[in-house]
OpenMM code with the backbone's topology and positions (N, CA, C; nanometers):
from openmm import Vec3, app, unit

residues = "MET GLY ALA THR GLU GLN ARG ARG LEU ILE GLY ASN ALA ASP ARG SER CYS ALA PHE CYS LYS VAL ILE ASP ARG GLU VAL ASP SER HIS ILE VAL PHE GLU ASP GLU VAL SER LEU ALA PHE LEU ASP ARG ARG PRO LEU PHE PRO GLY HIS CYS LEU LEU VAL PRO LYS SER HIS TYR GLU THR LEU VAL ASP LEU PRO THR ASP LEU ILE PRO PRO LEU PHE SER ASN ALA GLN LEU LEU ALA LEU ALA VAL GLU LYS GLY LEU GLU ALA GLU GLY THR PHE VAL ALA ILE ASN ASN ARG VAL SER GLN SER VAL PRO HIS LEU HIS ILE HIS ILE VAL PRO ARG ARG ARG ASN ASP GLY LEU LYS GLY PHE PHE TRP PRO ARG ARG PRO TYR LYS ASP GLN ASP ALA ILE LEU LYS THR MET SER VAL LEU ARG SER THR ILE ALA GLN LEU GLN SER THR LYS ASN ARG SER".split()
positions = [
    Vec3(-10.0782, -7.2033, -3.2078),
    Vec3(-9.9842, -7.1138, -3.2728),
    Vec3(-9.8483, -7.1290, -3.2046),
    Vec3(-9.7440, -7.1464, -3.2838),
    Vec3(-9.6099, -7.1649, -3.2306),
    Vec3(-9.5462, -7.0337, -3.1880),
    Vec3(-9.4314, -7.0440, -3.1201),
    Vec3(-9.3599, -6.9261, -3.0690),
    Vec3(-9.3200, -6.8323, -3.1821),
    Vec3(-9.2781, -6.8879, -3.2950),
    Vec3(-9.2357, -6.8038, -3.4070),
    Vec3(-9.3515, -6.7200, -3.4581),
    Vec3(-9.4694, -6.7825, -3.4742),
    Vec3(-9.5859, -6.7095, -3.5221),
    Vec3(-9.6286, -6.6027, -3.4221),
    Vec3(-9.6259, -6.6363, -3.2918),
    Vec3(-9.6610, -6.5393, -3.1890),
    Vec3(-9.5655, -6.4199, -3.1940),
    Vec3(-9.4352, -6.4462, -3.2069),
    Vec3(-9.3362, -6.3385, -3.2109),
    Vec3(-9.3608, -6.2476, -3.3312),
    Vec3(-9.3927, -6.3056, -3.4450),
    Vec3(-9.4153, -6.2246, -3.5645),
    Vec3(-9.5417, -6.1402, -3.5510),
    Vec3(-9.6465, -6.1965, -3.4892),
    Vec3(-9.7722, -6.1237, -3.4750),
    Vec3(-9.7601, -6.0045, -3.3807),
    Vec3(-9.6877, -6.0211, -3.2712),
    Vec3(-9.6790, -5.9105, -3.1756),
    Vec3(-9.5583, -5.8217, -3.2023),
    Vec3(-9.4816, -5.8527, -3.3039),
    Vec3(-9.3760, -5.7634, -3.3488),
    Vec3(-9.2565, -5.7538, -3.2579),
    Vec3(-9.2248, -5.8598, -3.1845),
    Vec3(-9.1107, -5.8512, -3.0957),
    Vec3(-8.9944, -5.9380, -3.1416),
    Vec3(-8.9783, -5.9480, -3.2717),
    Vec3(-8.8625, -6.0129, -3.3303),
    Vec3(-8.7959, -5.9110, -3.4217),
    Vec3(-8.6652, -5.9165, -3.4269),
    Vec3(-8.5900, -5.8286, -3.5153),
    Vec3(-8.5383, -5.9166, -3.6287),
    Vec3(-8.5890, -5.8943, -3.7479),
    Vec3(-8.5573, -5.9807, -3.8622),
    Vec3(-8.4080, -5.9822, -3.8949),
    Vec3(-8.3319, -5.8810, -3.8506),
    Vec3(-8.1885, -5.8797, -3.8789),
    Vec3(-8.1052, -5.9373, -3.7639),
    Vec3(-8.1686, -5.9717, -3.6533),
    Vec3(-8.0987, -6.0190, -3.5334),
    Vec3(-8.0604, -6.1666, -3.5467),
    Vec3(-7.9325, -6.1938, -3.5265),
    Vec3(-7.8827, -6.3318, -3.5357),
    Vec3(-7.9497, -6.4233, -3.4335),
    Vec3(-7.9765, -6.3731, -3.3135),
    Vec3(-8.0379, -6.4577, -3.2110),
    Vec3(-8.1864, -6.4783, -3.2369),
    Vec3(-8.2551, -6.3787, -3.2930),
    Vec3(-8.3950, -6.3994, -3.3324),
    Vec3(-8.4030, -6.5081, -3.4395),
    Vec3(-8.3029, -6.5131, -3.5271),
    Vec3(-8.2990, -6.6174, -3.6297),
    Vec3(-8.2766, -6.7546, -3.5678),
    Vec3(-8.1981, -6.7614, -3.4612),
    Vec3(-8.1800, -6.8884, -3.3891),
    Vec3(-8.3127, -6.9294, -3.3268),
    Vec3(-8.3786, -6.8360, -3.2609),
    Vec3(-8.5069, -6.8640, -3.1957),
    Vec3(-8.6101, -6.9126, -3.2970),
    Vec3(-8.6110, -6.8495, -3.4154),
    Vec3(-8.7062, -6.8863, -3.5199),
    Vec3(-8.6605, -7.0049, -3.6042),
    Vec3(-8.5472, -7.0637, -3.5676),
    Vec3(-8.4914, -7.1820, -3.6360),
    Vec3(-8.4537, -7.1529, -3.7813),
    Vec3(-8.4166, -7.0276, -3.8076),
    Vec3(-8.3724, -6.9908, -3.9418),
    Vec3(-8.2245, -7.0211, -3.9630),
    Vec3(-8.1519, -7.0395, -3.8547),
    Vec3(-8.0108, -7.0784, -3.8617),
    Vec3(-7.9903, -7.1973, -3.7685),
    Vec3(-7.8969, -7.2808, -3.8045),
    Vec3(-7.8663, -7.3969, -3.7221),
    Vec3(-7.8002, -7.3531, -3.5924),
    Vec3(-7.8383, -7.4174, -3.4855),
    Vec3(-7.7761, -7.3943, -3.3559),
    Vec3(-7.7921, -7.5203, -3.2726),
    Vec3(-7.7184, -7.5251, -3.1650),
    Vec3(-7.7239, -7.6409, -3.0757),
    Vec3(-7.8009, -7.6009, -2.9508),
    Vec3(-7.9321, -7.6171, -2.9581),
    Vec3(-8.0214, -7.5761, -2.8502),
    Vec3(-8.0122, -7.6762, -2.7355),
    Vec3(-7.9946, -7.6234, -2.6150),
    Vec3(-7.9851, -7.7093, -2.4970),
    Vec3(-8.1046, -7.6937, -2.4040),
    Vec3(-8.1827, -7.5872, -2.4227),
    Vec3(-8.2973, -7.5631, -2.3354),
    Vec3(-8.3937, -7.4684, -2.4051),
    Vec3(-8.5220, -7.4907, -2.3790),
    Vec3(-8.6233, -7.3984, -2.4299),
    Vec3(-8.7481, -7.4081, -2.3443),
    Vec3(-8.8069, -7.2950, -2.3160),
    Vec3(-8.9403, -7.2897, -2.2566),
    Vec3(-9.0143, -7.1744, -2.3228),
    Vec3(-9.1269, -7.1323, -2.2670),
    Vec3(-9.2057, -7.0277, -2.3321),
    Vec3(-9.1388, -6.8905, -2.3272),
    Vec3(-9.0445, -6.8690, -2.2363),
    Vec3(-8.9811, -6.7391, -2.2173),
    Vec3(-8.8449, -6.7279, -2.2848),
    Vec3(-8.7689, -6.8363, -2.2820),
    Vec3(-8.6295, -6.8263, -2.3255),
    Vec3(-8.5818, -6.9515, -2.3975),
    Vec3(-8.4628, -6.9354, -2.4528),
    Vec3(-8.3989, -7.0437, -2.5269),
    Vec3(-8.2496, -7.0360, -2.4975),
    Vec3(-8.1853, -7.1502, -2.4808),
    Vec3(-8.0407, -7.1545, -2.4566),
    Vec3(-7.9766, -7.2441, -2.5606),
    Vec3(-7.8609, -7.1983, -2.6067),
    Vec3(-7.7879, -7.2746, -2.7070),
    Vec3(-7.6388, -7.2601, -2.6820),
    Vec3(-7.5621, -7.3525, -2.7379),
    Vec3(-7.4178, -7.3472, -2.7212),
    Vec3(-7.3598, -7.2310, -2.8006),
    Vec3(-7.2684, -7.1585, -2.7382),
    Vec3(-7.2007, -7.0466, -2.8040),
    Vec3(-7.1148, -7.1022, -2.9171),
    Vec3(-7.1175, -7.0359, -3.0325),
    Vec3(-7.0371, -7.0800, -3.1480),
    Vec3(-6.8884, -7.0557, -3.1276),
    Vec3(-6.8538, -6.9632, -3.0391),
    Vec3(-6.7135, -6.9339, -3.0072),
    Vec3(-6.6957, -6.9446, -2.8555),
    Vec3(-6.7027, -7.0655, -2.8016),
    Vec3(-6.7042, -7.0814, -2.6561),
    Vec3(-6.5696, -7.0514, -2.5910),
    Vec3(-6.5791, -7.0026, -2.4674),
    Vec3(-6.4582, -6.9922, -2.3857),
    Vec3(-6.4114, -7.1318, -2.3478),
    Vec3(-6.5074, -7.2176, -2.3159),
    Vec3(-6.4828, -7.3586, -2.2851),
    Vec3(-6.6018, -7.4378, -2.3383),
    Vec3(-6.5840, -7.5664, -2.3676),
    Vec3(-6.6986, -7.6480, -2.4080),
    Vec3(-6.8091, -7.6408, -2.3021),
    Vec3(-6.9305, -7.6212, -2.3488),
    Vec3(-7.0440, -7.6078, -2.2586),
    Vec3(-7.0856, -7.4639, -2.2359),
    Vec3(-7.0109, -7.3682, -2.2896),
    Vec3(-7.0449, -7.2261, -2.2797),
    Vec3(-7.1782, -7.2061, -2.3518),
    Vec3(-7.2798, -7.1678, -2.2766),
    Vec3(-7.4152, -7.1495, -2.3304),
    Vec3(-7.4529, -7.0023, -2.3325),
    Vec3(-7.5452, -6.9710, -2.4203),
    Vec3(-7.6075, -6.8401, -2.4240),
    Vec3(-7.7570, -6.8594, -2.3997),
    Vec3(-7.8094, -6.7893, -2.3017),
    Vec3(-7.9520, -6.7925, -2.2709),
    Vec3(-8.0112, -6.6609, -2.3173),
    Vec3(-8.1130, -6.6670, -2.4036),
    Vec3(-8.1737, -6.5459, -2.4586),
    Vec3(-8.3246, -6.5470, -2.4347),
    Vec3(-8.3821, -6.4291, -2.4093),
    Vec3(-8.5282, -6.4234, -2.4074),
    Vec3(-8.5783, -6.4435, -2.5502),
    Vec3(-8.6912, -6.5072, -2.5658),
    Vec3(-8.7444, -6.5308, -2.7000),
    Vec3(-8.7909, -6.4024, -2.7667),
    Vec3(-8.8339, -6.3069, -2.6870),
    Vec3(-8.8689, -6.1765, -2.7425),
    Vec3(-8.7419, -6.0942, -2.7545),
    Vec3(-8.7399, -6.0056, -2.8523),
    Vec3(-8.6193, -5.9266, -2.8783),
    Vec3(-8.6107, -5.8056, -2.7857),
    Vec3(-8.5140, -5.8110, -2.6963),
    Vec3(-8.4782, -5.6984, -2.6101),
    Vec3(-8.3273, -5.6850, -2.6213),
    Vec3(-8.2804, -5.5636, -2.6453),
    Vec3(-8.1369, -5.5461, -2.6680),
    Vec3(-8.0535, -5.5599, -2.5420),
    Vec3(-8.1014, -5.5075, -2.4298),
    Vec3(-8.0210, -5.5082, -2.3078),
    Vec3(-8.1057, -5.5478, -2.1877),
    Vec3(-8.0397, -5.5691, -2.0762),
    Vec3(-8.1090, -5.6010, -1.9515),
    Vec3(-8.2038, -5.4890, -1.9114),
    Vec3(-8.1653, -5.3656, -1.9361),
    Vec3(-8.2492, -5.2499, -1.9029),
    Vec3(-8.3803, -5.2529, -1.9822),
    Vec3(-8.3773, -5.3073, -2.1036),
    Vec3(-8.4965, -5.3139, -2.1886),
    Vec3(-8.5921, -5.4267, -2.1504),
    Vec3(-8.5438, -5.5244, -2.0761),
    Vec3(-8.6236, -5.6418, -2.0410),
    Vec3(-8.7378, -5.6029, -1.9469),
    Vec3(-8.8625, -5.6365, -1.9798),
    Vec3(-8.9739, -5.6072, -1.8887),
    Vec3(-8.9537, -5.6786, -1.7544),
    Vec3(-8.9919, -5.6125, -1.6472),
    Vec3(-8.9673, -5.6679, -1.5139),
    Vec3(-9.0353, -5.8027, -1.4911),
    Vec3(-9.1477, -5.8279, -1.5571),
    Vec3(-9.2152, -5.9558, -1.5368),
    Vec3(-9.1392, -6.0728, -1.5999),
    Vec3(-9.0429, -6.0438, -1.6870),
    Vec3(-8.9633, -6.1509, -1.7465),
    Vec3(-8.8349, -6.1795, -1.6686),
    Vec3(-8.8013, -6.0925, -1.5751),
    Vec3(-8.6776, -6.1129, -1.4980),
    Vec3(-8.6812, -6.2440, -1.4175),
    Vec3(-8.7861, -6.2688, -1.3376),
    Vec3(-8.7851, -6.3939, -1.2600),
    Vec3(-8.7747, -6.5210, -1.3453),
    Vec3(-8.8552, -6.5371, -1.4509),
    Vec3(-8.8408, -6.6624, -1.5259),
    Vec3(-8.7077, -6.6720, -1.6002),
    Vec3(-8.6577, -6.5608, -1.6511),
    Vec3(-8.5303, -6.5654, -1.7231),
    Vec3(-8.4164, -6.6031, -1.6292),
    Vec3(-8.4127, -6.5421, -1.5114),
    Vec3(-8.3033, -6.5724, -1.4194),
    Vec3(-8.3208, -6.7068, -1.3499),
    Vec3(-8.4429, -6.7554, -1.3374),
    Vec3(-8.4627, -6.8933, -1.2906),
    Vec3(-8.4028, -6.9907, -1.3911),
    Vec3(-8.4208, -6.9594, -1.5190),
    Vec3(-8.3623, -7.0442, -1.6228),
    Vec3(-8.2099, -7.0339, -1.6237),
    Vec3(-8.1558, -6.9148, -1.5973),
    Vec3(-8.0103, -6.8999, -1.5875),
    Vec3(-7.9574, -6.9842, -1.4720),
    Vec3(-8.0287, -6.9835, -1.3613),
    Vec3(-7.9900, -7.0639, -1.2455),
    Vec3(-7.9938, -7.2133, -1.2796),
    Vec3(-8.0984, -7.2553, -1.3481),
    Vec3(-8.1109, -7.3945, -1.3912),
    Vec3(-7.9941, -7.4344, -1.4818),
    Vec3(-7.9613, -7.3485, -1.5772),
    Vec3(-7.8514, -7.3789, -1.6694),
    Vec3(-7.7171, -7.3819, -1.5982),
    Vec3(-7.6951, -7.2903, -1.5057),
    Vec3(-7.5698, -7.2907, -1.4297),
    Vec3(-7.5540, -7.4215, -1.3546),
    Vec3(-7.6610, -7.4677, -1.2933),
    Vec3(-7.6573, -7.5951, -1.2210),
    Vec3(-7.6343, -7.7116, -1.3175),
    Vec3(-7.7016, -7.7076, -1.4320),
    Vec3(-7.6857, -7.8142, -1.5317),
    Vec3(-7.5429, -7.8193, -1.5845),
    Vec3(-7.4824, -7.7023, -1.6083),
    Vec3(-7.3442, -7.6972, -1.6570),
    Vec3(-7.2501, -7.7568, -1.5519),
    Vec3(-7.2708, -7.7190, -1.4256),
    Vec3(-7.1850, -7.7719, -1.3200),
    Vec3(-7.2002, -7.9225, -1.3057),
    Vec3(-7.3228, -7.9677, -1.2940),
    Vec3(-7.3459, -8.1106, -1.2727),
    Vec3(-7.3167, -8.1927, -1.3978),
    Vec3(-7.3712, -8.1498, -1.5100),
    Vec3(-7.3590, -8.2271, -1.6322),
    Vec3(-7.2178, -8.2332, -1.6872),
    Vec3(-7.1436, -8.1240, -1.6736),
    Vec3(-7.0079, -8.1187, -1.7279),
    Vec3(-6.9020, -8.1366, -1.6194),
    Vec3(-6.9477, -8.1670, -1.4991),
    Vec3(-6.8589, -8.1840, -1.3842),
    Vec3(-6.7672, -8.0637, -1.3671),
    Vec3(-6.8250, -7.9455, -1.3882),
    Vec3(-6.7512, -7.8204, -1.3685),
    Vec3(-6.7505, -7.7875, -1.2195),
    Vec3(-6.6470, -7.7185, -1.1780),
    Vec3(-6.6375, -7.6797, -1.0369),
    Vec3(-6.7216, -7.5566, -1.0069),
    Vec3(-6.7622, -7.4849, -1.1105),
    Vec3(-6.8431, -7.3663, -1.0944),
    Vec3(-6.8802, -7.3116, -1.2301),
    Vec3(-6.9386, -7.1936, -1.2313),
    Vec3(-6.9745, -7.1285, -1.3567),
    Vec3(-6.9439, -6.9795, -1.3474),
    Vec3(-6.9268, -6.9202, -1.4631),
    Vec3(-6.9175, -6.7754, -1.4774),
    Vec3(-7.0444, -6.7357, -1.5499),
    Vec3(-7.1241, -6.6471, -1.4906),
    Vec3(-7.2497, -6.6036, -1.5495),
    Vec3(-7.2372, -6.4529, -1.5723),
    Vec3(-7.2597, -6.4101, -1.6976),
    Vec3(-7.2351, -6.2700, -1.7305),
    Vec3(-7.3295, -6.2190, -1.8375),
    Vec3(-7.3516, -6.0861, -1.8325),
    Vec3(-7.4299, -6.0150, -1.9333),
    Vec3(-7.3514, -5.8910, -1.9723),
    Vec3(-7.3386, -5.8678, -2.1002),
    Vec3(-7.2842, -5.7413, -2.1495),
    Vec3(-7.4013, -5.6562, -2.1965),
    Vec3(-7.3994, -5.5285, -2.1637),
    Vec3(-7.4999, -5.4338, -2.2128),
    Vec3(-7.4300, -5.3347, -2.3043),
    Vec3(-7.4554, -5.3496, -2.4306),
    Vec3(-7.4013, -5.2654, -2.5378),
    Vec3(-7.2515, -5.2848, -2.5587),
    Vec3(-7.1666, -5.2391, -2.4660),
    Vec3(-7.0222, -5.2541, -2.4829),
    Vec3(-6.9875, -5.4028, -2.4737),
    Vec3(-6.9141, -5.4520, -2.5706),
    Vec3(-6.8747, -5.5937, -2.5811),
    Vec3(-6.9922, -5.6865, -2.6077),
    Vec3(-7.1064, -5.6322, -2.6436),
    Vec3(-7.2232, -5.7143, -2.6758),
    Vec3(-7.2203, -5.7366, -2.8271),
    Vec3(-7.1692, -5.8510, -2.8690),
    Vec3(-7.1496, -5.8749, -3.0120),
    Vec3(-7.2809, -5.8872, -3.0893),
    Vec3(-7.3862, -5.9319, -3.0240),
    Vec3(-7.5187, -5.9393, -3.0862),
    Vec3(-7.6120, -5.8538, -3.0002),
    Vec3(-7.6789, -5.7540, -3.0578),
    Vec3(-7.7647, -5.6663, -2.9791),
    Vec3(-7.8998, -5.7295, -2.9447),
    Vec3(-7.8930, -5.8419, -2.8778),
    Vec3(-8.0101, -5.9126, -2.8243),
    Vec3(-7.9627, -5.9608, -2.6872),
    Vec3(-8.0350, -5.9241, -2.5826),
    Vec3(-7.9951, -5.9632, -2.4478),
    Vec3(-7.9583, -6.1105, -2.4439),
    Vec3(-7.8426, -6.1407, -2.3889),
    Vec3(-7.8025, -6.2797, -2.3718),
    Vec3(-7.7184, -6.2941, -2.2467),
    Vec3(-7.7397, -6.4051, -2.1799),
    Vec3(-7.6679, -6.4377, -2.0575),
    Vec3(-7.5694, -6.5491, -2.0910),
    Vec3(-7.4421, -6.5235, -2.0640),
    Vec3(-7.3385, -6.6249, -2.0828),
    Vec3(-7.3351, -6.7136, -1.9591),
    Vec3(-7.3364, -6.8435, -1.9788),
    Vec3(-7.3170, -6.9390, -1.8707),
    Vec3(-7.1974, -7.0245, -1.9126),
    Vec3(-7.0867, -7.0052, -1.8428),
    Vec3(-6.9589, -7.0645, -1.8822),
    Vec3(-6.9114, -7.1586, -1.7724),
    Vec3(-6.8800, -7.2844, -1.8074),
    Vec3(-6.8249, -7.3748, -1.7059),
    Vec3(-6.6865, -7.3279, -1.6613),
    Vec3(-6.6587, -7.3402, -1.5328),
    Vec3(-6.5293, -7.3015, -1.4782),
    Vec3(-6.4691, -7.4159, -1.3988),
    Vec3(-6.3387, -7.4214, -1.4046),
    Vec3(-6.2601, -7.5159, -1.3244),
    Vec3(-6.1400, -7.4412, -1.2698),
    Vec3(-6.0940, -7.4799, -1.1559),
    Vec3(-5.9742, -7.4171, -1.1012),
    Vec3(-5.8594, -7.4305, -1.2007),
    Vec3(-5.7808, -7.3261, -1.2118),
    Vec3(-5.6654, -7.3242, -1.3029),
    Vec3(-5.7042, -7.3430, -1.4496),
    Vec3(-5.8230, -7.2948, -1.4869),
    Vec3(-5.8669, -7.3078, -1.6265),
    Vec3(-5.8108, -7.1992, -1.7172),
    Vec3(-5.7350, -7.1060, -1.6593),
    Vec3(-5.6712, -7.0037, -1.7406),
    Vec3(-5.7415, -6.8703, -1.7416),
    Vec3(-5.8679, -6.8652, -1.6988),
    Vec3(-5.9362, -6.7361, -1.6915),
    Vec3(-5.8949, -6.6684, -1.5620),
    Vec3(-5.8566, -6.5451, -1.5730),
    Vec3(-5.8124, -6.4689, -1.4563),
    Vec3(-5.9128, -6.3582, -1.4278),
    Vec3(-5.9925, -6.3764, -1.3252),
    Vec3(-6.0896, -6.2739, -1.2887),
    Vec3(-6.1798, -6.2425, -1.4062),
    Vec3(-6.1926, -6.1145, -1.4346),
    Vec3(-6.2680, -6.0728, -1.5512),
    Vec3(-6.1764, -6.0760, -1.6723),
    Vec3(-6.2299, -6.0527, -1.7891),
    Vec3(-6.1532, -6.0638, -1.9122),
    Vec3(-6.0832, -5.9340, -1.9482),
    Vec3(-6.0926, -5.8329, -1.8656),
    Vec3(-6.0347, -5.7027, -1.8940),
    Vec3(-5.9544, -5.6583, -1.7728),
    Vec3(-5.8644, -5.5629, -1.7929),
    Vec3(-5.7826, -5.5183, -1.6791),
    Vec3(-5.8657, -5.4456, -1.5738),
    Vec3(-5.8294, -5.4651, -1.4490),
    Vec3(-5.8965, -5.3976, -1.3379),
    Vec3(-5.8428, -5.2557, -1.3247),
    Vec3(-5.9285, -5.1645, -1.2852),
    Vec3(-5.8893, -5.0254, -1.2650),
    Vec3(-5.9339, -4.9835, -1.1249),
    Vec3(-5.8426, -4.9807, -1.0296),
    Vec3(-5.8821, -4.9459, -0.8922),
    Vec3(-5.9264, -4.8001, -0.8816),
    Vec3(-6.0024, -4.7727, -0.7761),
    Vec3(-6.0437, -4.6350, -0.7493),
    Vec3(-5.9214, -4.5518, -0.7149),
    Vec3(-5.9297, -4.4229, -0.7466),
    Vec3(-5.8196, -4.3289, -0.7199),
    Vec3(-5.7909, -4.3194, -0.5702),
    Vec3(-5.8991, -4.3095, -0.4924),
    Vec3(-5.8843, -4.2985, -0.3472),
    Vec3(-6.0198, -4.3248, -0.2815),
    Vec3(-6.0227, -4.3127, -0.1486),
    Vec3(-6.1461, -4.3378, -0.0735),
    Vec3(-6.2568, -4.2402, -0.1124),
    Vec3(-6.2215, -4.1153, -0.1409),
    Vec3(-6.3221, -4.0167, -0.1822),
    Vec3(-6.3900, -4.0590, -0.3122),
    Vec3(-6.3137, -4.1126, -0.4026),
    Vec3(-6.3711, -4.1587, -0.5295),
    Vec3(-6.4685, -4.2742, -0.5055),
    Vec3(-6.4353, -4.3615, -0.4130),
    Vec3(-6.5254, -4.4724, -0.3786),
    Vec3(-6.6556, -4.4172, -0.3213),
    Vec3(-6.6421, -4.3258, -0.2257),
    Vec3(-6.7609, -4.2704, -0.1605),
    Vec3(-6.8479, -4.1915, -0.2580),
    Vec3(-6.7853, -4.1174, -0.3484),
    Vec3(-6.8614, -4.0410, -0.4468),
    Vec3(-6.9384, -4.1356, -0.5393),
    Vec3(-6.8725, -4.2394, -0.5858),
    Vec3(-6.9375, -4.3372, -0.6738),
    Vec3(-7.0537, -4.4041, -0.6014),
    Vec3(-7.0299, -4.4443, -0.4763),
    Vec3(-7.1347, -4.5082, -0.3971),
    Vec3(-7.2539, -4.4137, -0.3820),
    Vec3(-7.2269, -4.2878, -0.3524),
    Vec3(-7.3333, -4.1896, -0.3335),
    Vec3(-7.4139, -4.1686, -0.4610),
    Vec3(-7.3458, -4.1559, -0.5732),
    Vec3(-7.4144, -4.1374, -0.7015),
    Vec3(-7.5047, -4.2559, -0.7311),
    Vec3(-7.4542, -4.3772, -0.7116),
    Vec3(-7.5344, -4.4958, -0.7396),
    Vec3(-7.6542, -4.5057, -0.6455),
    Vec3(-7.6320, -4.4813, -0.5168),
    Vec3(-7.7437, -4.4866, -0.4217),
    Vec3(-7.8507, -4.3832, -0.4565),
    Vec3(-7.8090, -4.2637, -0.4891),
    Vec3(-7.9025, -4.1571, -0.5251),
    Vec3(-7.9815, -4.1926, -0.6510),
    Vec3(-7.9111, -4.2449, -0.7493),
    Vec3(-7.9771, -4.2822, -0.8750),
    Vec3(-8.0760, -4.3957, -0.8534),
    Vec3(-8.0374, -4.4939, -0.7735),
    Vec3(-8.1271, -4.6067, -0.7441),
    Vec3(-8.2521, -4.5561, -0.6728),
    Vec3(-8.2342, -4.4683, -0.5741),
    Vec3(-8.3495, -4.4128, -0.5023),
    Vec3(-8.4412, -4.3363, -0.5970),
    Vec3(-8.3806, -4.2602, -0.6869),
    Vec3(-8.4600, -4.1836, -0.7837),
    Vec3(-8.5371, -4.2770, -0.8763),
    Vec3(-8.4724, -4.3818, -0.9247),
    Vec3(-8.5396, -4.4769, -1.0132),
    Vec3(-8.6520, -4.5496, -0.9415),
    Vec3(-8.6281, -4.5884, -0.8154),
    Vec3(-8.7324, -4.6568, -0.7390),
    Vec3(-8.8496, -4.5640, -0.7121),
    Vec3(-8.8206, -4.4389, -0.6844),
    Vec3(-8.9260, -4.3403, -0.6607),
    Vec3(-9.0120, -4.3208, -0.7848),
    Vec3(-8.9460, -4.3086, -0.8984),
    Vec3(-9.0173, -4.2923, -1.0253),
    Vec3(-9.1019, -4.4150, -1.0550),
    Vec3(-9.0468, -4.5322, -1.0294),
    Vec3(-9.1192, -4.6574, -1.0535),
    Vec3(-9.2406, -4.6682, -0.9621),
    Vec3(-9.2253, -4.6282, -0.8364),
    Vec3(-9.3368, -4.6371, -0.7407),
    Vec3(-9.4501, -4.5414, -0.7732),
    Vec3(-9.4186, -4.4305, -0.8410),
    Vec3(-9.5235, -4.3350, -0.8802),
    Vec3(-9.5998, -4.3823, -1.0022),
    Vec3(-9.5422, -4.4748, -1.0761),
    Vec3(-9.6072, -4.5225, -1.2000),
    Vec3(-9.7237, -4.6117, -1.1717),
] * unit.nanometer
topology = app.Topology()
chain = topology.addChain("A")
for resn in residues:
    res = topology.addResidue(resn, chain)
    for name in ("N", "CA", "C"):
        topology.addAtom(name, app.Element.getBySymbol(name[0]), res)
């Protein structure tokens, strides 16, 4: 049984999702990598030639939705693609990014792997930076995140 049939049987494809259609070969795409967990293809609107999108074959909208057992193989594949982009395209580095909901043009988890070169025109992130108001704001943010992480880990450990 192929990946498409497996996805349909266990119900983890979204028939309206553009990336599920790529995975199921319902739309043309330029696939550069595939294994049992994920598929990578060239972005149709690349920042630079070689800009790839790596998607899990099962439909998960965001990184938060991704089951923890899929994190290692998915990110191993992201690492492989980053290396391939650097070596194969003679890039000096890569930009690897995930958007969750905001700026996520397709609601299917995808990792951008973008070749980078010095003086390529990209400046830091693609949006303006907003510094913290003061040291207290930094400490408050740090405290909130640490507390939330501890709470999430505690909840996970009780499960």
